[in-house]
N, C-alpha and C positions, 0 to 999 in steps of 0.2 A: 866224246865228254857231252855234256848238253847243255843246248845254245840254252841261256836264261832272259829274263825277262830285258832288263837297261845292261850298260856296259857296266856300270857302277856294280848290282848286282852278282855278276862277270865275278867282275876285279875280288866282290870279296866273299864270292860261294868258292873262288877254289883256287883263293891267298896258298899259299905254299911259302915256310918263310927256314928260314937256313939257320935260330939261334933257335930255336922251336918246330920238332916235326910234329909235336903231339898240338893240336889245334889245339886244346883247350888248358896247355899253355901258355899258350902266344897272347899273354892281355892286348894283341893291333887286331885279335881274329876277333871282328863282332857275325859270322853269321857261320854255320855249319850247316851242307847237304850233303844227305844223302841220295845217294844219285839209284840207290838200290827198293827205294821209297816211292823218288826224287819227291822226298821228304827237306823246303824245310826250316831249319827254326834259330832262332835267336841263344847265344853260347851266355849260361851264365857263370861269369868267371865267379866259380865259391869253391875251389880248389880241387875238384869234379869235374866230369862229362854229363856235368846237364845241359840242356837245349828248352827253350818254350818254343812248340810251333806257328808258327807262324803261314799267317789263308792271302798275304799283301804284299810288295816287296814297300820295304820301306822307302827303296826310294824312289820310283816311278807311281806307285800303287798297281800297280799291277796285283789283279789273280794269280794268287800261284794256280803251281798243279794240287790236287784232291792226294793227303798219302797214300800211296801204295799199299803202307806194313800191315793191314788185314787183309789182303788178296795177295802179299806173296807168301805170309803163312800157309795159306787155302791151299796154292797151286804145288809149294811146299806139301803139305796133306797131300792133298787127292793125289800124287803121287809116288805118297810113302813114304815121303823123309822128315826124318824128327833136326830136326837145326839144333835137339840143342843135344841132339845123340848123336848125327850123323853126321857124314862128309856132305853140306853142300856145294851139288855144281857150281863152277866161275859164272856161268850165266850167270846166277842169284845172286851175286855181291855185289856188282855192278847192276846198270841199269842194259843191261843186252836182254835179259826176261822177258821187258816190255814189252820192246820194239817185233821177242819173236812170238808173242800173244797180242794179241791186232783185240781180236773176241773181246777182252777183257778191256784193249781200249775204250774198245765203239759202246759200250754199252757204261763210260761217263760219259761222252757224245765229246769225249777231246781225242784229237790227232797225237800218233806215240810221240816220244822224244825225240828233238830230235839231233843229230850225232849232228859234234862237227868238227 
């Protein structure tokens, strides 16, 4: 698991509801964290799966990591994998691929995500 910026973000990003297995269906869920992209978003409770990406933590004000969404697609493409057509390797479905590619993180000036 990724170490988030503060206790409240950890609580929100890692929230699991027993009554609502889908985070978008839970009215108490505020934040969606997508580990494979290192992306944080505020959930838009409109009956769908919309999120509004955020750059700062609403609770502690810390700058959140830049999304790796574009790099995720670029890395898969470089390996000849089409995520819409091909099976995506399991390490690309969570944050492991980021730890395995330190050169991409170094170019952003950030440290690799820390596992808890």
